[in-house]
C-alpha positions as CSV (number, residue, x, y, z in Angstrom):
1,M,-36.3,74.0,-35.8
2,L,-36.5,71.2,-38.8
3,D,-32.9,73.1,-40.6
4,R,-30.8,72.7,-37.0
5,F,-31.9,69.1,-37.2
6,F,-30.2,68.6,-40.6
7,E,-28.0,70.6,-40.1
8,A,-26.5,68.8,-36.3
9,V,-27.1,65.9,-38.9
10,A,-25.3,67.3,-41.4
11,A,-22.4,68.1,-39.3
12,L,-22.1,64.6,-37.2
13,L,-21.8,62.8,-41.0
14,L,-19.4,64.9,-42.4
15,L,-17.6,64.4,-38.1
16,A,-17.5,60.7,-39.0
17,I,-16.9,61.0,-42.5
18,T,-14.1,62.7,-42.2
19,L,-12.8,60.6,-39.2
20,L,-13.2,57.2,-40.3
21,A,-11.5,57.7,-43.8
22,L,-8.6,59.1,-41.9
23,A,-9.4,55.5,-39.8
24,A,-9.2,53.7,-42.9
25,V,-5.9,55.3,-44.3
26,I,-4.0,54.8,-41.1
27,A,-4.9,51.2,-41.0
28,R,-4.8,50.2,-43.8
29,Y,-1.2,52.5,-45.1
30,V,0.3,52.2,-40.9
31,L,-0.4,49.6,-39.4
32,N,-1.1,47.2,-43.1
33,A,-4.4,46.1,-42.3
34,S,-7.8,47.2,-43.8
35,L,-11.1,47.6,-42.6
36,S,-13.2,45.7,-44.8
37,W,-16.8,47.2,-43.9
38,S,-15.3,51.1,-43.1
39,A,-16.2,51.9,-47.8
40,E,-20.2,50.3,-46.7
41,V,-20.2,53.2,-44.3
42,L,-18.4,55.6,-45.8
43,V,-20.6,56.1,-48.8
44,G,-24.1,55.3,-46.5
45,L,-22.3,58.7,-44.5
46,L,-22.3,60.1,-48.0
47,V,-25.3,60.0,-48.7
48,Y,-26.7,60.7,-46.1
49,V,-25.0,64.1,-46.4
50,T,-25.3,64.8,-49.8
51,F,-29.4,64.7,-49.3
52,F,-29.3,66.2,-46.1
53,C,-27.4,69.3,-47.5
54,G,-29.3,69.3,-50.8
55,Y,-32.2,70.3,-48.6
56,L,-29.6,72.9,-46.4
57,A,-28.9,74.3,-49.2
58,L,-32.5,74.7,-50.3
59,R,-33.2,76.7,-47.2
60,K,-30.2,78.8,-47.6
61,G,-31.2,79.6,-51.3
62,A,-27.3,77.9,-51.7
63,H,-28.4,76.3,-54.8
64,L,-27.4,77.1,-58.3
65,R,-30.0,80.5,-59.9
66,I,-29.4,82.7,-62.9
67,D,-31.1,85.9,-61.3
68,V,-30.6,87.3,-64.8
69,V,-33.1,87.2,-66.4
70,A,-36.0,87.8,-63.5
71,A,-34.1,90.9,-62.4
72,C,-35.3,91.6,-66.8
73,L,-39.0,91.0,-65.8
74,P,-41.3,92.7,-64.4
75,A,-42.9,92.5,-60.9
76,R,-45.8,90.0,-62.3
77,G,-43.5,88.5,-64.4
78,Q,-41.2,87.4,-61.5
79,W,-44.4,86.2,-59.5
80,V,-45.2,84.2,-62.5
81,L,-41.0,82.3,-62.8
82,F,-40.9,82.4,-58.8
83,F,-43.7,80.3,-58.7
84,L,-43.1,78.1,-61.8
85,N,-39.7,77.0,-60.0
86,Q,-41.2,76.5,-56.9
87,A,-43.1,74.4,-58.5
88,L,-40.2,72.4,-60.3
89,I,-38.5,71.4,-57.6
90,G,-41.6,70.6,-56.0
91,V,-42.1,68.1,-58.2
92,V,-38.3,67.1,-57.6
93,C,-39.3,66.4,-54.0
94,V,-42.7,64.8,-54.9
95,V,-40.4,62.0,-56.8
96,M,-37.9,61.8,-54.3
97,V,-40.0,61.3,-51.8
98,V,-42.5,58.4,-53.4
99,W,-39.5,57.1,-55.1
100,G,-37.8,57.1,-52.4
101,L,-39.8,54.8,-49.6
102,E,-40.4,52.9,-53.5
103,Q,-36.6,51.8,-53.1
104,T,-36.6,51.9,-49.3
105,L,-39.6,48.9,-49.5
106,T,-38.0,47.4,-52.0
107,F,-35.0,46.7,-50.8
108,S,-35.9,46.2,-47.2
109,H,-34.6,42.3,-46.8
110,R,-31.9,43.2,-48.5
111,T,-28.4,43.6,-46.2
112,T,-24.9,44.9,-46.9
113,L,-21.9,42.6,-47.9
114,M,-19.5,43.5,-45.4
115,L,-21.5,44.5,-42.4
116,G,-25.2,42.5,-42.9
117,A,-27.0,46.7,-42.7
118,P,-30.6,46.5,-43.8
119,Q,-30.3,48.4,-46.8
120,W,-33.4,50.3,-45.8
121,L,-31.0,52.6,-44.3
122,F,-29.1,54.0,-46.9
123,Y,-32.6,54.2,-48.9
124,I,-34.6,56.6,-46.6
125,A,-32.2,59.6,-46.8
126,V,-34.1,60.5,-50.2
127,P,-37.5,60.5,-49.2
128,I,-37.1,62.2,-45.1
129,S,-35.0,64.9,-47.1
130,G,-37.7,64.9,-50.5
131,V,-40.2,65.9,-47.2
132,G,-38.3,68.1,-45.6
133,M,-37.8,70.8,-49.1
134,L,-41.0,69.6,-49.7
135,L,-42.1,71.9,-46.0
136,E,-38.9,74.4,-47.0
137,L,-40.3,75.0,-50.2
138,I,-44.1,76.3,-48.8
139,R,-42.4,77.4,-46.4
140,Q,-40.9,79.4,-48.9
141,C,-43.9,80.3,-50.6
142,I,-45.8,81.8,-47.6
143,A,-42.9,83.4,-46.5
144,A,-42.7,85.0,-50.4
145,V,-46.4,86.3,-50.2
146,K,-46.0,87.9,-46.7
147,A,-43.3,89.8,-47.8
148,K,-45.2,91.2,-51.1
149,V,-42.1,92.0,-52.6
150,P,-40.4,89.9,-56.1
151,P,-38.7,87.0,-54.8
152,Y,-36.1,88.3,-56.8
153,E,-35.7,91.8,-55.7
154,A,-36.7,90.6,-52.0
155,S,-33.1,88.6,-53.1
156,R,-31.5,91.5,-54.6
157,Q,-32.4,93.5,-51.0
158,A,-31.5,90.8,-49.1
159,A,-27.5,90.5,-51.5
160,L,-27.3,94.5,-51.6
161,E,-27.7,95.3,-47.1
162,E,-25.2,92.0,-46.9
163,S,-22.7,94.0,-48.8
164,I,-22.6,96.9,-46.9
């Protein structure tokens, strides 16, 4: 359910970025006018796309991963490596939530230069995606334990099944 939400939001944001950038280019080079506020909005949308797609990449296992060391380890070592990796990602997610909330509160009274929009709207994407990533990490750990197969072995088997 949560991943569908993030997918829908990311798709809408990418569409908005594309249309707004196109409108800004047309306004500038065809109409000889500029959309002075478009850069501010584009940066904000890009922030949301970046963090929401970070969650999606974690969900789909699309982050860069090097399995060479894991593949050489026995099953017990693979489990240790998996949970160590998940713990490190979890620490980063906690930092995202804590720092993101801190920044959101710090900038809650400020507004953007061109639009006058509250700046917290840009910062709130960080803790939202951090919470989503933490929930995903917990789900992945539970799924790995239920599968009773070392996670790297499971990913290798899934890759083999996809190629067949």
